[in-house]
C-alpha positions in Angstrom: 10.7 17.2 -41.8 8.6 18.9 -39.3 7.5 17.2 -36.4 3.8 16.0 -36.3 1.2 18.3 -34.4 -0.3 16.7 -31.4 -3.5 17.9 -29.5 -1.3 17.5 -26.4 2.5 16.7 -25.2 1.4 14.1 -22.6 -1.8 12.3 -22.5 -2.3 10.4 -19.1 -4.8 7.6 -18.5 -5.7 7.3 -15.0 -6.5 10.1 -12.0 -5.0 7.9 -9.2 -1.8 8.6 -7.4 0.6 7.4 -10.3 -1.6 9.5 -12.9 -2.0 12.7 -10.7 2.0 12.7 -10.0 2.7 12.4 -13.4 0.0 15.1 -14.8 1.0 17.6 -12.0 4.7 17.4 -12.6 4.2 17.5 -16.6 2.1 20.6 -16.3 4.4 22.5 -13.8 7.3 21.6 -16.4 5.4 23.6 -19.2 3.9 20.5 -21.4 0.4 20.7 -22.3 -1.6 17.7 -20.6 -4.6 16.0 -20.4 -6.0 13.3 -18.1 -8.8 10.4 -19.0 -10.6 9.0 -16.3 -13.2 6.2 -16.5 -15.3 7.1 -13.6 -17.5 10.0 -12.7 -14.9 11.0 -9.9 -11.2 11.1 -9.6 -8.7 9.6 -7.7 -8.8 6.0 -9.0 -8.7 2.6 -6.4 -6.7 4.5 -4.0 -9.4 7.0 -3.2 -12.6 5.3 -3.6 -12.1 1.2 -3.2 -8.5 0.7 -1.5 -6.4 3.0 0.5 -8.6 5.7 1.8 -11.8 3.9 2.5 -9.9 0.8 4.4 -7.8 3.2 6.4 -10.7 5.3 7.5 -12.4 1.9 8.5 -9.4 0.7 10.3 -9.0 3.8 12.2 -12.7 3.5 13.0 -12.3 0.1 14.4 -9.2 0.7 16.4 -10.8 4.0 18.3 -14.0 2.2 18.8 -12.6 -1.0 20.4 -10.0 1.3 22.4 -13.4 2.9 23.8 -14.9 -0.6 24.5 -12.3 -1.8 26.3 -11.6 1.6 28.3 -12.0 0.8 32.0 -13.7 4.0 32.6 -16.4 3.8 29.6 -17.0 0.1 31.2 -17.4 1.3 34.7 -20.1 3.6 33.3 -22.4 0.7 31.9 -21.9 1.9 28.2 -21.7 -1.1 25.9 -20.7 -0.1 22.0 -21.9 -2.3 19.4 -22.1 -0.4 16.3 -23.0 -1.8 12.8 -21.0 -2.0 9.8 -22.7 0.9 7.9 -22.0 3.3 11.4 -18.4 2.0 11.0 -18.0 3.2 7.4 -20.2 6.1 7.8 -17.0 8.7 8.1 -15.4 7.1 5.1 -17.6 8.6 2.4 -16.9 12.3 4.0 -13.2 11.6 3.8 -13.8 10.2 -0.1 -15.5 13.6 -0.9 -12.9 15.6 0.8 -10.1 14.1 -1.1 -12.1 14.1 -4.6 -12.7 17.7 -4.2 -9.0 18.9 -3.2 -7.7 16.5 -6.1 -10.0 17.9 -8.5 -8.9 21.5 -7.6 -5.3 20.4 -8.5 -6.4 19.9 -11.9 -8.8 22.9 -12.3 -5.9 25.0 -10.9 -3.3 24.0 -13.2 -5.9 23.9 -16.2 -5.3 20.5 -17.1 -8.5 18.9 -18.7 -10.1 15.7 -17.3 -11.9 13.7 -19.8 -14.4 11.1 -18.7 -14.6 8.1 -20.4 -12.7 4.5 -21.3 -9.4 5.6 -23.2 -8.6 3.0 -26.3 -5.3 3.1 -28.6 -5.8 3.7 -32.2 -2.1 3.9 -32.9 1.1 4.8 -30.9 0.1 8.5 -30.8 -3.6 8.3 -30.9 -6.7 7.3 -28.3 -10.1 7.3 -28.8 -12.5 8.1 -25.5 -16.1 9.1 -25.2 -16.3 9.2 -29.2 -13.3 12.0 -29.4 -10.3 11.3 -31.1 -7.4 12.5 -29.1 -3.7 12.7 -30.1 -0.7 13.0 -27.8 3.3 13.1 -28.2 3.8 10.9 -25.4 1.5 8.7 -22.5 1.4 7.8 -19.2 -0.6 4.5 -18.1 -1.7 4.6 -14.7 -5.1 2.5 -15.0 -4.5 0.7 -11.8 -5.5 -2.7 -10.9 -8.8 -4.6 -9.3 -8.8 -7.7 -7.3 -7.9 -11.1 -9.3 -11.0 -13.1 -9.6 -10.2 -16.9 -10.4 -12.2 -18.9 -12.7 -14.9 -20.9 -10.5 -15.5 -18.5 -7.7 -18.7 -17.2 -7.4 -18.1 -13.7 -6.4 -21.9 -12.8 -6.9 -22.6 -14.9 -3.7 -23.8 -12.8 -1.0 -21.0 -14.4 1.4 -18.1 -14.1 -0.9 -16.1 -11.0 -1.2 -13.2 -9.6 -2.8 -11.1 -6.4 -1.2 -13.2 -4.2 -3.5 -16.8 -5.2 -2.2 -15.8 -6.2 1.4 -16.6 -2.6 1.9 -19.9 -2.8 1.1 -20.4 -5.8 3.8 -23.9 -5.0 5.4 -23.6 -7.2 8.7 -20.9 -7.8 10.9 -19.8 -11.5 10.7 -19.1 -13.8 13.5 -16.4 -15.5 11.6 -14.3 -14.7 8.5 -11.7 -16.7 6.4 -9.0 -14.5 4.6 -7.5 -16.3 1.6 -4.4 -14.7 0.7 -2.1 -13.1 3.4 -0.5 -10.3 1.4 -0.6 -6.6 2.6 -4.5 -6.6 2.0 -5.1 -10.1 3.6 -3.2 -9.1 6.5 -4.7 -5.8 7.1 -8.1 -7.1 6.8 -7.5 -10.3 9.1 -6.3 -7.7 11.3 -9.4 -5.4 11.3 -12.0 -8.3 11.4 -10.3 -9.6 14.6 -10.2 -6.5 16.3 -14.2 -6.4 15.8 -14.4 -9.8 17.6 -14.6 -12.1 14.5 -12.9 -15.5 14.6 -10.4 -15.1 11.7 -8.8 -17.8 9.5 -5.6 -16.3 7.5 -4.9 -18.7 4.7 -1.4 -18.1 3.3 -0.3 -19.9 -0.1 3.3 -19.2 1.1 5.6 -20.5 3.8 5.7 -17.1 5.6 3.8 -13.7 5.9 4.7 -10.9 4.1 8.2 -12.3 2.9 9.7 -9.1 1.6 10.0 -7.6 5.1 12.6 -8.4 7.8 12.4 -11.7 9.1 12.1 -10.2 12.8 9.1 -8.0 11.8 7.7 -11.1 10.1 8.0 -13.2 13.5 6.7 -10.3 15.3 3.6 -9.9 13.2 2.8 -13.7 13.2 3.1 -13.9 16.9 0.8 -10.6 17.3 -1.8 -12.1 15.1 -1.7 -15.4 16.8 -1.6 -13.8 20.1 -4.9 -12.1 19.5 -6.3 -15.3 18.0 -6.1 -15.2 14.4 -5.4 -18.9 12.9 -2.7 -18.6 10.4 -2.4 -21.8 8.0 0.9 -21.5 5.7 1.6 -23.2 2.6 -2.0 -24.0 1.5 -3.9 -23.8 -1.9 -7.4 -23.4 -2.7 -9.1 -26.7 -4.0 -12.6 -25.2 -4.1 -15.2 -22.3 -2.6 -18.6 -23.0 -2.0 -21.0 -20.5 -0.7 -24.0 -21.7 1.2 -27.0 -20.2 2.7 -25.3 -20.3 6.3 -21.7 -19.6 5.2 -18.9 -20.5 2.9 -16.7 -23.9 2.8 -13.2 -23.2 1.8 -11.8 -26.7 0.7 -7.9 -26.9 0.7 -5.6 -29.0 -1.6 -4.3 -30.3 1.6 -7.5 -31.7 2.4 -8.6 -29.3 5.0 -11.8 -27.7 5.2 -12.4 -24.3 6.7 -16.3 -23.1 7.2 -17.1 -19.3 7.8 -19.7 -16.7 7.8 -18.0 -14.9 4.9 -14.7 -15.4 2.9 -12.4 -12.8 1.8 -10.7 -13.3 -1.6 -7.5 -11.5 -1.0 -4.8 -13.2 -3.2 -3.7 -11.2 -6.2 -4.7 -8.3 -8.6 -5.2 -7.8 -12.2 -4.4 -4.7 -14.3 -7.2 -2.6 -15.7 -6.0 -3.0 -19.4 -8.7 -4.7 -21.4 -10.1 -1.5 -22.8 -6.8 0.2 -23.8 -6.2 -2.2 -27.0 -2.5 -2.4 -26.4 -2.4 -4.5 -29.1 -2.9 -1.6 -31.6 0.6 -0.2 -30.1 2.5 -3.6 -29.8 2.4 -3.7 -26.2 1.9 -6.9 -24.1 1.1 -7.2 -20.6 1.9 -10.5 -18.4 -1.0 -13.1 -17.3 -2.1 -10.8 -14.7 -2.3 -7.7 -16.9 0.7 -6.0 -15.6 3.4 -4.2 -17.6 7.2 -4.2 -17.6 9.1 -1.0 -17.6 12.7 0.3 -17.3 14.1 2.4 -14.5 12.7 5.5 -15.9 9.2 3.7 -16.1 9.2 3.4 -19.8 7.6 0.7 -21.6 8.7 -1.1 -24.7 7.2 2.1 -26.6 9.6 4.7 -25.5 7.3 7.4 -25.6 4.6 5.3 -23.5 5.3 5.2 -19.6 3.3 3.2 -17.0 3.4 3.9 -13.3 1.3 2.6 -10.2 0.0 -0.7 -9.7 -0.1 -1.7 -13.3 3.5 -2.3 -13.1 3.3 -4.6 -9.9 5.5 -4.2 -6.8 5.5 -2.5 -4.7 2.0 -1.3 -5.4 1.8 1.6 -2.9 0.1 4.8 -3.5 2.9 6.6 -2.1 5.1 4.9 -4.5 2.8 5.5 -7.3 2.9 9.2 -7.1 6.7 9.2 -7.1 6.7 7.0 -10.2 4.3 9.2 -11.7 6.9 12.2 -11.3 9.9 10.5 -12.2 8.3 9.4 -15.4 7.0 13.2 -16.0 10.9 14.2 -15.2 12.1 11.9 -17.4 10.1 13.2 -20.1 10.6 16.6 -19.6 14.6 15.5 -20.0 14.9 16.5 -16.1 17.2 14.5 -13.4 15.1 12.5 -11.1 17.6 11.2 -8.3 16.4 13.4 -5.6 13.1 11.4 -6.0 14.5 8.2 -4.8 11.8 6.1 -6.5 13.8 3.1 -6.1 13.7 3.3 -2.1 10.1 3.3 -1.2 9.4 2.8 2.4 6.5 0.1 3.1 3.5 1.0 5.5 1.2 -2.0 6.3 -1.8 -1.1 8.5 -2.3 -4.0 10.5 -2.9 -3.4 14.3 -0.2 -2.5 15.3 1.2 -1.1 12.0 4.5 -2.0 10.4 6.8 0.1 8.4 10.5 -0.5 6.8 12.7 1.4 4.8 16.2 0.1 3.3 17.6 -3.5 3.4 16.5 -6.3 5.5 19.0 -8.5 7.7 18.3 -11.5 5.1 19.7 -9.0 2.2 22.6 -7.7 3.8 23.6 -11.1 4.9 23.4 -12.3 1.1 25.3 -9.4 0.3 27.9 -10.2 3.1 27.7 -6.4 4.2 29.2 -6.4 7.6 26.2 -5.1 9.6 25.1 -4.7 13.2 21.7 -4.2 15.0 20.1 -1.7 17.3 16.7 -2.2 19.0 14.3 -0.5 21.0 11.6 -2.2 22.5 8.5 0.5 22.8 7.9 -1.3 26.3 10.7 0.6 27.6 9.7 3.8 26.3 7.7 6.2 28.8 5.5 7.6 26.1 4.4 4.2 25.2 3.8 3.3 28.9 1.9 6.5 29.2 -0.2 5.9 25.9 -0.8 1.9 26.4 1.0 1.2 23.3 3.6 -1.0 24.6 3.7 -3.4 21.8 6.5 -3.1 19.3 10.2 -2.1 18.1 12.3 0.0 16.4 15.3 -1.9 14.7 17.9 -0.2 13.1 20.5 -2.0 10.7 24.0 -0.3 10.2 27.5 -0.3 8.9 29.8 -1.7 11.3 32.6 0.1 10.0 31.1 2.9 8.8 28.0 3.6 11.1 25.9 4.0 7.9 22.2 3.5 8.1 21.4 0.8 6.3 17.6 0.0 7.3 14.9 1.1 9.3 12.1 -1.4 10.5 9.3 -0.5 12.8 6.7 -2.5 14.4 4.1 -0.9 16.6 1.8 2.2 16.8 2.6 4.9 14.7 5.2 2.9 12.7 4.4 4.5 9.4 4.9 7.9 11.1 7.9 6.9 12.9 10.0 5.4 10.1 10.0 8.6 8.5 12.9 10.0 10.9 15.2 7.1 9.8 14.2 7.5 6.2 15.3 11.2 6.3 18.7 10.4 8.0 19.3 7.6 5.5 18.9 10.0 2.7 21.5 12.5 3.9 25.0 12.8 1.9 28.2 13.1 2.5 28.6 10.9 5.8 25.8 12.4 7.7 23.6 9.2 7.2 24.9 7.3 10.2 24.1 6.2 14.0 25.9 9.2 15.3 23.2 11.6 14.5 20.7 9.6 16.7 23.4 9.2 19.4 24.3 13.0 19.5 20.7 14.3 18.8 18.4 15.6 21.8 15.0 14.2 21.2 11.7 15.3 23.1 10.9 13.3 26.1 8.5 11.4 26.4 8.4 10.6 22.8 8.0 7.6 20.6 11.1 9.2 18.5 13.2 8.8 21.5 13.2 5.0 20.2 15.9 6.2 17.6 18.3 7.4 20.5 17.6 4.0 22.5 18.1 1.8 19.3 21.2 3.6 18.3 23.0 3.2 21.5 21.8 -0.4 21.7 23.5 -1.0 18.4 26.5 1.0 19.1 27.3 -0.8 22.3 27.2 -4.1 20.3 30.9 -2.8 18.8 32.6 -3.3 21.6 
């Protein structure tokens, strides 16, 4: 019996990082590929409502605050007070460049981008913009949107989620951020840098529980030192928008009033238009899909990648997941992609980044580890640049010296962590503390923190 003829070998739904990674890997592997995009421009939430605009805004805020507090600028009598529109101005230019660059990837590789909402008719057929398309396999990368609970009036001018906050017209004097995950802590840090009074309401007992405990403590201390009020183990009772502010009533009985409120508590998968019931796929209550280690759903020819499968919900992870799915589809080994070991980058001020195991995990697994630390305040480069807040922490096996985890808190942490990540990935006993002890680092640099941390840890063994 001959195999059915399909329009494509792979049809990708969504053009965010996960969809792009899958489409590019598959087309390079010789498959006939097409992608669906609901919106007029490609790139997904990462490019238009998430990573790119929020990090561009963070950079602008950080640079502005640095200029405002520069003694020379102050001595000249220059006072900077930019509006939200001015702070956002550079974001649109960056977004346009990203869209043009990513569109060129599809154009150069002959991958058609079909506009519209794709909906399944059967396991190998979708309809989109009145067109019927068949494909042997699919990758679902529709992304997510902010979760909006019933009873919260998001149409109110003072109540925002992580999408709409990017359109904020005026700088508030106070803000309550409900939800202390990655998005919530990043925005709390940003608004505090703008001089706003910030309430950060956490539904759990500590910030960002997936991080190493010492890094969590450092973040909590630094946010509080900056003036952020953190409230743990709290749950919303009600949110009431008023003409002059928003009142958040908590189940503990507390009432918090601020100029605006940012809801940052969870996200939902963009699955409604896919008609997953037609292919016997079920999502959880937040619209997230379950996949195996190859990113296959319960329908083996249908993969899902990116935020729609939940943790870690990072753009970098989504791209790698997309590539991994495509390589599995192509029958190629994917071990080198290390889709299971993704670095975390959190863009608070200062940044946090980590890769590998935490002390909590190693203790639970009864691994004999040791710790090496370098405080940024002791590094010449940090003293020169004034970026002395922070630390680099190495976790390594006491017996083999194998690097087990790298955790960084401070300026440029998301860049610094990759040195440690590269060594962790080396085969054949080359992934040990000795590399950092025996390697000459440029001086003065932030990278020198690895030598300092390695020696600090090595000295604990004797």
